[in-house]
N, C-alpha and C positions, 0 to 999 in steps of 0.2 A: 524540472521536467522538461525533458526535450522530446519525448514521444509519449503517447498513449493510444491504445488500441481503442476500437469502438466498443468492445465488450465492456472495457473500464469505465468508458463515458456512459454507457447504457445503466451500468450498475450504480454509479454515484450520482447521476442524473445531471451532471454537468455537461457543457458542450466543450469540445477539444480546446476552442480558443480561451476558455475559460480556466482550463488546467494548464496549459503550456506556460512555461516559466514560473511556476508555483514550486515552492520548495519541496524537495524529494521526501522530506520526512512526513509529507502528507498532513501537516498541521490543519490544512483547510477542511480536513475530515474529521479533526477532533470535536468533541462534544462535552456536555457536563458529565458523563458517565465514562468518558475514556480515561483509563487509569493512568496516573503518572508513572507507574511501573512500565506500563506499555510505551508510553512516549519516551521514556528514559531508554528501554531497550531498542527502540527504534533509532535514536540519536546515536547511541552506542554503535549500534550495528554500521551506520553509516560512517562512523569515525574509525572503523577497524578495516581490515583487509581479508576478513575471513565471512564466509556464508552463514547466515543466521537467519533464524526463524523465530516470528514473534506473533502471539495471538492478540488480537486488538479490536475493540469496539470502536467503529467508525460510524460517521453520520453521512447520509446522502444530503444532497442540496435541499431536498424537501423537509430535512429534519429527521427521517425515519433513521432507525439504527440497524447496523448489520455488523455480525461477528465474522471476522477475518482472519485467515492465516496469511501472513506476509512473509515471504520468502525474499532476503535481500541479498544479493549476490553481487559482488564486486567484479568487474571485467578489469584485467590488467593488461598492459604492452609488454612489448619485449623486454623492457627493464624492470618489470615485475611492479610498475607504478600504477595505481588504481586511475583509470581514466573515465569510467562511468560506472554506475550501478543498474543492474536489471532487478526490478522487483516485481514479483509475481504474486498476485493475490488470489486465494481461494476463498469464496465466500462459504461460510459455515453455517448455511441455512439449518439443516437437520438438527446440528447441536444447539442452535439459538432458537428457533421457534417451530421445529418439526415440519417445516416444508420439505418435500422430497428433491427440490430442483437444487442443483449447484452452478455456479458461474466460475469461470477461469479468466483472468484478465492479467495484463501486465502493462508496465510502461518502463522507459528508460529515461 
């Protein structure tokens, strides 16, 4: 991770300096209920060059769970080489716990 916005930090309850340089598969947000299928989908998306969407259960720094729709989009240079990924997360609060708020955040 080379950048994350304030909304992502607020959502996951980590400070920016705690997130920077972490692996972009977000394994630091995995917990006991994060499915192996979701983990595999994220890793496969990062090894491909196509946009991929994954629903995954993550954990905040304080241990609370949140269901997330992760959109993983590769960014390519003029030679069609992937130079970075933009990952956008939409917290799926309503589907997970019937709250009406929704957060959007992303990082590069």
